[in-house]
N, C-alpha and C positions, 0 to 999 in steps of 0.2 A: 562593476561596482555592486556592493551588497546593500540592500535596503532593509532596515530594521522592520520587523513585522509587528512589533508592539504586542507580542504574546508572551505569556510566562513560560512556555515550553513548546515542544514540537512533537507531534505524533504522526500525522499523515499529510501528504501533498497530493492533490488530484488536479490534473489539467484536463478539462472536458471540452471536446470540439462541438458538441451539440449546443451547449449553452454559451460557448466562447468565454469561459471563465476558468480561473484557477482558484482552488479552495485549499485552505490550510487550517488544520485543527491542532489545538495545543496539547491534547491528552488530558489526563486526570487533573492537572494543575490549573486548567482554564475553564472558562464558561462561555466562550464565543468562538465562532468560526470566521476567519478572515476571507473576504472575497476580493479577488484581483482580476483585472483584465489580462489578456494574453501577453501584453507588454510587461506585466509585472506591477502595474500601477494599482494602488488600492482603490477599490470601489466602495466597499462598505463592510462593516462587521455585523454578523448576525449574533445578537446577544441572547442571554438567558438559556444557554445550552450547557448545563453542568457536567463536567467531565467529558467534553466533546472529543471523541476518539476516531473511530472509523468513518469513512465517507464513501458514498456511492451516488450515482446520478441515474435517474430513470431512463428508459429506452428513448423517450422523445426529448430528453434534455430539459424538461420543464420542472423537475422536482429533484431536490437534493435530500438525501437521507443521511442522518448523523447519529451514530451510536453514542448514547449518553450513559457513560459508566456510572456516574453518581446518581442519576435519576432512575436507573433500571428501565430505560426506555429507548425507543428509536424515534427521533424527531423527523417530521416531514416538512420541508421548507419549499415554498414557492420561489423559484429562482428569478422570475421576472420582477417580483416585488420584494424579494428577500425577506418575506415574513413567514413565521412558523404557522403551518396549517393545523397540525395536530401532533400529538405524541401517541405512539403505540407502546403501551406499558407491558413489560415482561412480568410474569408472575413471581411471587416469592422474593428472594434476594438476588435474583439473576442480574448480572452486570455485563451488558454487551460492550464489546471493544472493537470488533472488526466487522466489515460489511463487504459483500460482493453480490452483484446482480448477474443472474444467469437466466436468460429468457424473461419471463414475467415475474419471476420469484426473486425476492431479496433475501439472501442468506446472511445470517449473522453468527459470529462466534462469541460465546459468552461464558462466564464462569459464576459459580456460587461463592458462598462465604468460606469454603474450605478448599484445600488443594485436591487435585484429581477430580474436580467437579466441573471441568470445562466441557462444553458441548457445542453442537451446531443446531441452530434453529432456522425457521423460515417465516417469511411474511409475504402474504399476497396483498400488494398495495391497492388492488382494485376493490377487494372485499373487506380488507382489514383483518382477515383471518391470520392468526399468529400461532405457530406451534414451536415448542421448545426442544423436541427430540426428533430431529430430522433423520438421525442415524444413531444407533446405540453406542458408537465409539465415544469413549471419554478421554479427556485431555487433562494435563496437569493444571492448565489455566485456559483462558479463552484462546482458541487457535486463531492465527492470522489466516485470512481467506483471500483467494483470487479466483476469478472465473473467466472463461473464454470458450465459446463455441461448444457448449454442452459439457464442459469440464469444470469441476470445482476442485480447487487445491486448498488443502488445510495444512498449515505448518505450525508445529509446536516448537518454537525456537527457545533460546535461552537455556537449553539443556544439552548435556553430552551423554549419549547421542541425542540428536533432535529428530523428532518424528515428522514424516511427510506422508500425507494420505491423499490419494487421487480418487475423486468420485465422478461417476457418470451421472449427469443430470437429465432426467426425463420429467418434464412438467414440474411438479412439486415433490418428486421422489429422488433420493440419492441412493446410488449403488456403489459401494466401495470396490474399486477395480484394482488398486495397488496400495500397499502400505510398506514403508521401509524406514529404518533409522540409519541408513548408510549414505545419505546425501551429503551431510556435512555436520560436524560437531558445532555446537553453539551457533546455529543458523540464525542469521539476522534478517536477510531479505531474500525474497523469491518472487519471480514473475513468470507468467505464462506467455510464450511467444504467440502472437496473433495467429489464429487458426487452431490453437489448442494442441499442436503436435509436439511441443517441446517445453521444457522447464529450465530456467536459469536460476541458480541458487548461490548465495554467498554466505560464508561463515567466517568469523574473525580468526579461527584457527588455521585457515588456509591463506595463500597469497594469490588466489585466482577465483574467478567465477566459474563454476562447473555447469556444464550443459548436459541435459538428460532428455532422451526421447520419451514420449508418452504414448500409451498409458503404462508401458512396462518399466519406465525409469532406468533404462540402460544408459550408462555414461556415454557421452558423445562429444568429447573435447571440452573446450572452455576458453577463457580469456584471462590473461595475466592482469592483476590489479595492483600488485605490490603488497607490502605488509599491512595487516589489519583492514581488510576490505569490509565495507559495511553498507553498500548500496549498489543496486543494479536497476537499469531501466531499459526497456526495449522500445524503439521508435514505433509508432502506430502502424507503419507500413511493414514492419518486421525486418527492415534492411540493416539497421544499425543498433548496436548495443553500447550503452554507457555504463562503465563500472567505476565506482569510487571507493576511497579508503579514508580512514582517519589519518591525518597528518597535520603538521604545523606549517601549512603552506607548501608550495612546491607542486609536484605533479600529482594532484589529488584525483583527477578524473581522466579516464582514458576512453576514447570512443573507437569502437571497432565496427567494420563492416562484418556482418554475421559470417561470411564465408572466408574471412581473412584472419590470420594468426597475429598480425602486427597491427597496432593501432593506426588509424588514419588521423587522429588528433590527440594531443595531450594538453589538458586544460588545467589552469591553476585556480583554486579557490582564492588564495592569497590572504594576506593579513594575518593577524593573530587569531585565527578561527580554525575550525575543523568541520569537516562534512558531518552532518547529522545522520544517524542511523535511518535508513530508508529515505534519504533526503534527495533523491533524484527523480525527475519526471520530464518527459518530452512534451513539447507543445504539440497539440493535435495534428498540425500539418507538418510536423518534423522540422520546422524552421528554427527552433530554439530548444535549449536544454536548461531546465530550471534546477537549481541546487539550493538546498537549505543548509545553512551553516550555523554554528553556535560558537560563541566566544570561548576562550580557554578557561575563563574564570566565572562562567555562568551559563544558564540554560536558555537565555533569550535568543530566539532564532532570527536570522536575516535571510533574505532571498536574493539570489544572483541569477542573472541570465547569462549563461556561459558561452554560448555559441549560436551563430545564425547562418553559417556558411556551408555546412555539410549537406551535400545533395546526393 
């Protein structure tokens, strides 16, 4: 069963084990982040966050960071009380959209008022120091970021070809180790396998999720998703992969054990809805798979808990 999230749109879904919370952001059309417990029940909405896009949680699970596109800032939220602590403002007309934490540094993807002005910046939450050019690489717009085990992934989707950059992270320094535009055209979603040794990527032009080794980005198999795939999620223990696609009901999500070519489960979103882009996330303990769907006639998202029996 899908529960309406009472948001005007959808941008990011984050399930965090340290805080035992699920966070959903609406993107540029909204000004609040919805907080749920791990069962999917609403806890509270954090208001006053214009253009809430990217989400990240601190190492200790006590702080939520939200990229505020319309405010040109990153909000810092106390998770225990769900109150905003402070905003970290970016200079000029910079608009942050994506966040990823690697070590003690919070990395953000942002863009300016013109095209090909997207970059990666960094924030030290302990000191408040913020820098807007962590690496000289420029992007068409704000790159989507993901991080794991000393690796930062930057993806410029929505283009053909789509750019993928892999950075090594040492403290607050990024070093570009690999760049390619051969992962997938029109890239929609990409995740790092826990441990940082592999990348899973999905683009609407293909019918499968492609796997690549890191840091070299050598192709290493993949998982069939069906036409128009648009979401991929790796279980926190790295054992299972969920892949989803846009469809009008039916076999929307397939779950694979990472070492098997055939799915161990085929799950239905159901109803007159379709899976949202980047709309999958595993529960922190792997006991459930969350899916965000949208109706065929509007952008308002709903959340479903699709499974709880895969071990």
